[in-house]
C-alpha positions as CSV (number, residue, x, y, z in Angstrom):
1,M,21.5,-32.7,-23.0
2,A,23.3,-29.8,-21.4
3,V,22.9,-27.8,-24.6
4,D,19.1,-28.5,-24.6
5,I,18.9,-27.3,-20.9
6,A,20.9,-24.2,-21.7
7,V,18.6,-23.4,-24.7
8,E,15.5,-24.0,-22.6
9,R,16.8,-21.6,-19.9
10,T,17.6,-19.0,-22.5
11,R,14.1,-19.3,-23.8
12,I,12.6,-19.0,-20.3
13,D,14.7,-16.0,-19.5
14,G,13.7,-14.3,-22.7
15,S,10.1,-15.0,-22.0
16,K,10.4,-13.5,-18.5
17,R,12.1,-10.4,-19.9
18,R,9.3,-9.9,-22.5
19,S,6.7,-10.3,-19.8
20,L,8.4,-7.7,-17.6
21,M,8.7,-5.3,-20.5
22,V,5.0,-5.7,-21.2
23,E,4.2,-5.2,-17.5
24,A,6.4,-2.1,-17.4
25,G,4.6,-0.7,-20.5
26,I,1.2,-1.3,-18.9
27,V,2.3,0.4,-15.7
28,L,3.7,3.4,-17.6
29,A,0.5,3.7,-19.7
30,V,-1.7,3.6,-16.6
31,A,0.5,6.3,-14.9
32,L,0.3,8.6,-18.0
33,F,-3.4,8.1,-18.1
34,L,-3.8,9.1,-14.5
35,I,-1.5,12.1,-14.9
36,L,-2.8,13.4,-18.3
37,I,-6.3,12.2,-18.9
38,V,-7.9,11.7,-15.5
39,P,-7.6,15.4,-14.5
40,L,-9.6,16.3,-17.6
41,L,-12.4,13.9,-16.6
42,L,-12.7,14.7,-12.8
43,S,-13.5,17.8,-10.9
44,D,-10.9,19.3,-8.6
45,F,-12.7,17.7,-5.6
46,R,-12.8,14.2,-7.2
47,L,-9.2,14.6,-8.3
48,N,-8.1,15.4,-4.8
49,L,-9.9,12.3,-3.6
50,M,-8.2,10.2,-6.3
51,G,-4.8,11.5,-5.0
52,R,-5.7,10.6,-1.4
53,F,-6.8,7.1,-2.4
54,L,-3.7,6.5,-4.5
55,A,-1.7,7.4,-1.4
56,L,-3.6,4.8,0.6
57,A,-2.8,2.3,-2.2
58,I,0.8,2.6,-1.2
59,V,-0.1,1.4,2.3
60,A,-2.0,-1.5,0.8
61,L,1.1,-2.5,-1.2
62,G,3.1,-2.7,2.0
63,I,0.4,-4.8,3.7
64,D,0.2,-7.1,0.8
65,L,3.9,-7.5,1.0
66,I,3.9,-8.7,4.6
67,W,0.5,-10.4,4.7
68,G,-0.1,-11.7,1.2
69,F,3.4,-12.9,0.5
70,T,4.9,-13.4,4.0
71,G,1.8,-14.4,6.0
72,L,2.2,-11.6,8.7
73,L,-1.2,-10.1,9.4
74,S,-0.5,-6.7,10.9
75,L,-3.3,-4.8,12.5
76,G,-1.2,-1.8,13.5
77,H,-0.1,-0.2,10.3
78,G,-2.0,2.9,11.2
79,V,0.8,3.8,13.6
80,F,3.4,3.9,10.8
81,F,1.0,5.7,8.5
82,T,0.4,8.4,11.1
83,L,4.0,8.8,12.1
84,G,4.9,9.6,8.4
85,G,2.0,12.1,8.3
86,Y,3.1,13.8,11.6
87,A,6.7,14.0,10.4
88,L,5.7,16.0,7.3
89,A,3.0,18.0,9.1
90,M,5.6,19.2,11.6
91,H,7.7,20.6,8.8
92,L,4.6,22.2,7.2
93,K,3.7,23.8,10.6
94,L,7.1,25.4,10.8
95,Q,6.8,27.1,7.4
96,I,5.4,30.1,9.1
97,P,5.0,33.3,7.0
98,P,7.6,36.0,7.9
99,T,4.8,38.4,8.9
100,A,3.6,36.1,11.7
101,S,3.9,37.6,15.2
102,S,5.0,34.3,16.7
103,Q,7.4,31.7,15.3
104,L,5.6,28.9,17.1
105,P,2.7,26.8,15.8
106,E,-0.5,28.5,16.9
107,F,-1.6,25.6,19.1
108,M,1.6,25.8,21.2
109,S,0.9,29.5,22.0
110,L,-2.6,28.5,23.2
111,Y,-1.2,26.0,25.7
112,G,1.4,28.4,27.0
113,V,4.4,27.0,25.2
114,T,7.1,29.7,24.8
115,E,9.9,27.8,23.2
116,L,9.9,25.3,20.4
117,P,10.6,21.8,21.7
118,W,14.0,20.4,20.8
119,F,12.7,17.5,18.7
120,W,10.7,19.9,16.5
121,Q,13.7,22.0,15.5
122,P,15.3,19.6,13.0
123,F,12.0,19.6,11.1
124,Y,12.8,23.1,9.8
125,S,14.9,21.1,7.2
126,F,13.0,19.4,4.4
127,P,15.8,16.8,3.8
128,F,15.7,15.8,7.4
129,T,11.9,15.7,7.2
130,A,12.0,13.4,4.1
131,L,14.4,11.1,5.9
132,A,12.2,11.1,9.0
133,V,9.1,10.2,6.8
134,L,11.0,7.2,5.4
135,F,13.1,6.0,8.3
136,L,11.1,6.8,11.4
137,P,8.2,4.4,10.6
138,G,10.7,1.9,9.0
139,I,13.0,1.8,12.0
140,L,10.1,1.5,14.5
141,A,8.6,-1.4,12.4
142,G,12.0,-3.1,12.3
143,L,12.6,-2.8,16.1
144,L,9.0,-4.0,16.8
145,G,9.4,-6.8,14.4
146,Y,12.8,-7.9,15.8
147,V,11.4,-8.1,19.3
148,I,8.5,-10.1,18.1
149,F,10.1,-12.4,15.6
150,R,13.2,-13.2,17.6
151,N,10.9,-14.8,20.1
152,R,9.2,-16.7,17.3
153,I,5.8,-15.0,17.9
154,R,3.6,-15.4,14.9
155,G,0.0,-15.9,13.8
156,V,-2.8,-14.4,15.8
157,Y,-0.4,-13.4,18.6
158,F,1.6,-11.2,16.2
159,S,-1.7,-9.5,15.2
160,I,-2.6,-8.9,18.8
161,L,0.7,-7.3,19.6
162,T,0.5,-5.0,16.6
163,Q,-3.0,-4.0,17.7
164,A,-1.7,-3.3,21.2
165,A,1.1,-1.1,19.8
166,T,-1.7,0.9,18.0
167,I,-3.5,1.5,21.3
168,I,-0.3,2.7,23.0
169,F,0.6,5.2,20.3
170,F,-3.0,6.4,19.9
171,N,-3.2,7.2,23.6
172,F,0.2,8.8,23.7
173,F,-0.5,11.2,20.8
174,N,-4.0,11.8,21.9
175,G,-2.8,13.1,25.3
176,Q,0.0,15.4,24.0
177,Q,-1.9,18.7,23.6
178,K,1.2,20.9,24.0
179,L,3.4,18.9,21.7
180,F,1.1,17.6,18.9
181,N,-2.3,19.4,19.6
182,G,-3.8,16.3,21.1
183,T,-7.0,15.0,19.5
184,N,-7.2,17.9,17.0
185,G,-3.9,16.9,15.4
186,L,-1.9,19.2,13.1
187,T,-3.7,21.2,10.4
188,D,-3.8,24.6,8.7
189,F,-0.8,24.1,6.5
190,R,0.2,27.2,4.5
191,T,3.3,26.7,2.3
192,L,5.8,24.2,1.0
193,F,8.9,25.3,-0.8
194,G,7.3,28.8,-0.9
195,L,4.2,27.5,-2.8
196,E,0.7,27.8,-1.4
197,V,-0.4,24.3,-0.3
198,N,-4.0,24.9,-1.3
199,A,-3.4,26.4,-4.7
200,P,-4.8,24.3,-7.6
201,G,-1.5,24.0,-9.3
202,T,0.2,22.8,-6.1
203,K,-2.5,20.3,-5.5
204,Y,-2.0,18.9,-9.0
205,G,1.7,18.6,-8.3
206,F,1.0,16.6,-5.1
207,Y,-1.3,14.4,-7.2
208,V,1.5,13.7,-9.8
209,V,4.1,13.0,-7.0
210,T,1.7,10.5,-5.4
211,I,1.3,8.6,-8.7
212,L,5.1,8.5,-9.3
213,T,5.7,7.3,-5.8
214,L,3.1,4.6,-6.2
215,V,4.8,3.4,-9.4
216,V,8.1,3.3,-7.5
217,A,6.5,1.4,-4.6
218,Y,4.9,-1.1,-6.9
219,A,8.2,-1.6,-8.7
220,L,10.0,-2.2,-5.4
221,C,7.4,-4.7,-4.2
222,R,7.4,-6.4,-7.6
223,W,11.2,-6.8,-7.4
224,L,11.1,-8.0,-3.8
225,T,8.5,-10.7,-4.6
226,S,10.2,-12.0,-7.7
227,G,13.0,-14.5,-7.8
228,R,14.5,-16.3,-4.8
229,F,13.7,-13.7,-2.2
230,G,10.0,-13.8,-3.2
231,R,9.9,-17.6,-3.1
232,L,11.5,-17.5,0.3
233,L,8.9,-15.1,1.6
234,M,6.1,-17.4,0.3
235,A,7.9,-20.4,1.9
236,I,7.9,-18.6,5.2
237,R,4.2,-17.9,4.7
238,D,3.3,-21.5,3.9
239,D,5.6,-23.4,6.3
240,E,8.1,-21.4,8.4
241,S,9.2,-24.5,10.3
242,R,10.3,-26.2,7.1
243,V,12.2,-23.0,6.1
244,R,14.2,-23.2,9.4
245,F,14.8,-26.9,8.8
246,T,16.4,-26.1,5.4
247,G,18.9,-23.8,7.1
248,Y,17.4,-20.4,6.7
249,D,16.6,-18.1,9.6
250,P,13.3,-16.4,8.8
251,T,13.7,-13.8,11.5
252,G,16.0,-11.5,9.5
253,F,13.8,-11.7,6.4
254,K,10.6,-11.0,8.3
255,V,12.2,-8.0,10.1
256,L,13.4,-6.6,6.8
257,V,10.0,-7.0,5.1
258,F,8.2,-5.6,8.0
259,A,10.5,-2.6,8.1
260,I,10.0,-1.9,4.4
261,S,6.2,-2.2,4.8
262,G,6.3,0.3,7.7
263,A,8.4,2.7,5.6
264,L,5.9,2.5,2.7
265,A,3.1,3.2,5.2
266,G,5.0,6.3,6.4
267,I,5.5,7.6,2.9
268,A,1.8,7.1,2.2
269,G,0.9,8.9,5.4
270,A,2.9,11.9,4.4
271,L,1.4,12.1,0.9
272,F,-2.1,11.6,2.4
273,T,-1.5,14.4,4.9
274,L,-0.3,16.7,2.1
275,Q,-3.5,16.3,0.2
276,T,-6.0,16.2,3.1
277,G,-4.5,19.1,5.0
278,I,-4.7,17.3,8.4
279,I,-3.2,14.5,10.4
280,S,-4.6,13.4,13.8
281,P,-4.4,10.4,16.2
282,N,-7.6,9.1,14.6
283,S,-5.5,7.6,11.9
284,M,-4.0,5.4,14.6
285,N,-7.2,3.8,15.7
286,I,-7.7,0.1,15.3
287,A,-10.6,0.4,12.9
288,F,-8.4,2.2,10.3
289,S,-5.7,-0.4,10.5
290,I,-8.2,-3.2,10.0
291,E,-9.7,-1.3,7.1
292,M,-6.3,-1.4,5.4
293,V,-6.3,-5.2,5.6
294,I,-9.8,-5.3,4.1
295,W,-8.6,-3.4,1.1
296,V,-6.0,-6.1,0.4
297,A,-8.5,-8.9,1.0
298,I,-11.0,-7.4,-1.4
299,G,-8.4,-6.7,-4.1
300,G,-6.7,-10.0,-3.7
301,R,-3.8,-11.2,-1.5
302,A,-0.3,-11.8,-3.0
303,T,-1.1,-10.0,-6.2
304,L,0.1,-6.4,-5.6
305,I,-2.1,-5.0,-8.3
306,G,-5.0,-6.3,-6.2
307,A,-3.9,-4.3,-3.2
308,I,-4.0,-1.1,-5.3
309,L,-7.4,-2.0,-6.9
310,G,-8.9,-2.9,-3.5
311,A,-7.8,0.4,-1.9
312,L,-9.3,2.4,-4.8
313,V,-12.5,0.4,-5.1
314,V,-13.3,0.4,-1.3
315,N,-12.5,4.1,-0.7
316,F,-14.3,5.3,-3.8
317,A,-17.3,3.2,-2.9
318,K,-17.2,4.5,0.7
319,S,-17.1,8.1,-0.6
320,L,-19.9,7.7,-3.1
321,L,-22.2,5.7,-0.7
322,S,-21.6,8.2,2.1
323,E,-22.7,11.0,-0.2
324,R,-25.8,9.4,-1.5
325,F,-26.8,7.5,1.6
326,P,-25.4,9.4,4.6
327,D,-27.5,7.5,7.2
328,I,-27.1,3.9,6.0
329,W,-23.9,3.8,3.9
330,L,-22.1,1.7,6.6
331,F,-24.6,-1.1,5.9
332,F,-23.7,-1.1,2.3
333,Q,-20.0,-1.2,3.1
334,G,-20.5,-4.1,5.5
335,G,-22.5,-5.9,2.9
336,L,-19.7,-5.4,0.4
337,F,-17.2,-7.0,2.8
338,L,-19.5,-9.9,3.5
339,L,-20.0,-10.6,-0.2
340,V,-16.3,-10.6,-0.9
341,V,-15.5,-12.9,2.0
342,M,-18.3,-15.3,1.1
343,F,-18.1,-15.4,-2.7
344,L,-14.7,-14.0,-3.6
345,P,-12.3,-15.4,-1.0
346,D,-9.3,-14.8,-3.3
347,G,-10.4,-11.2,-4.0
348,I,-11.2,-9.5,-7.2
349,I,-7.9,-10.3,-9.0
350,G,-8.1,-13.9,-7.7
351,W,-11.6,-14.3,-9.2
352,L,-10.5,-12.8,-12.5
353,R,-7.6,-15.2,-12.7
354,Q,-9.6,-18.3,-11.9
355,N,-13.1,-17.7,-13.2
356,G,-12.9,-14.4,-15.1
357,K,-11.9,-16.0,-18.4
358,N,-14.7,-18.5,-18.4
359,W,-17.2,-15.9,-17.4
360,F,-16.0,-13.6,-20.3
361,R,-16.3,-16.5,-22.7
362,Q,-19.9,-17.2,-21.6
363,I,-20.8,-13.6,-22.0
364,T,-19.2,-13.2,-25.4
365,G,-19.9,-16.8,-26.7
366,S,-16.3,-17.2,-27.7
367,R,-14.5,-20.6,-27.8
368,Q,-11.6,-21.6,-25.5
369,I,-8.2,-21.4,-27.2
370,A,-6.1,-24.6,-26.8
371,T,-3.6,-24.4,-24.0
372,Y,-0.8,-25.8,-26.2
373,P,-1.6,-24.7,-29.8
374,S,1.6,-26.3,-31.0
375,L,0.1,-29.7,-30.3
376,E,-2.8,-28.9,-32.5
377,E,-0.4,-28.2,-35.4
378,D,1.8,-31.3,-34.8
379,P,1.2,-33.7,-37.7
380,E,2.0,-36.8,-35.6
381,V,-0.5,-35.8,-33.0
382,E,-3.1,-35.2,-35.8
383,Y,-2.3,-38.6,-37.3
384,E,-2.7,-40.4,-33.9
385,R,-6.0,-38.5,-33.2
386,K,-7.4,-39.6,-36.5
387,N,-6.4,-43.3,-36.1
388,I,-7.8,-43.4,-32.6
389,G,-11.0,-41.8,-33.7
390,D,-11.4,-44.2,-36.6
């Protein structure tokens, strides 16, 4: 009996390894397609849009991690996204050409600032900036999560608190004209590592870096949601009280996942800023944070790939509709959301998993393959079927 169990476990482990290898191959193939083929098919403008939307897909992965797998509906991820964008933008603003008459960002001179603020100075260093992009949103999310989760606040109250944090940060950055240029935000970036930010070759480099970062983010989320840790996250989502009863303290796990999600949003904000050329407090508004959640809902919760797909589909649809129907495109977007909520409650990926195969068979007229083909080939099963039939 023990030998049979060991053999069965070995078979299951081998099947999982093969499945992971196939998934890794698919991810690698998609990444190579995006890097090598897509630039040949799209114009520079569309390619830049693709890079931006791939950066937004990183945020969607983080939201799927906390909402789809852990059941934490955050409506304030715009804060973490914008903090990452500001961290990189501050470094870019300090890359002032040597010929410039003033070593201060131009907006500071307009407001009468004569000396660079102390917290701006470390952003001369790119390694410090990279750490700030990663850890500033992550630490903030961890601290906010600890305060909330240690008091066992969850559900709609958690969502309201994250929304309130968004309002606080939006008003703060919006009113800091001398420090962050207020409503206008930070823009007019010139160089990075001595390269012109707006040069076509540099933009393509940013596009490639975004794809590679998205692959790493997907691999991280895939690893976190697999195995015991992933099952624990889903247990917290489904019945947190029972998880506490079994001896686990969900607080630490929720804080960790929320911090990772915030760090992913910060990285996405930095990459998005790099490709758009601007970051402003508008990225902290509530509507943008809610839109992030909608991407995940449309793609499919707790699927990871659905989060990426939802971010790309919604943003490309928004871009195309706003170009063709500038006056009424918001009605189309609202209709899309209503259709998904009413007819695709599990998102695009959920529908494909549940009904997609049957729909494809109806379209192609193919027959369903037996779930257990070995039973069809078993001579004893065939003998019993014939006898019963006779």
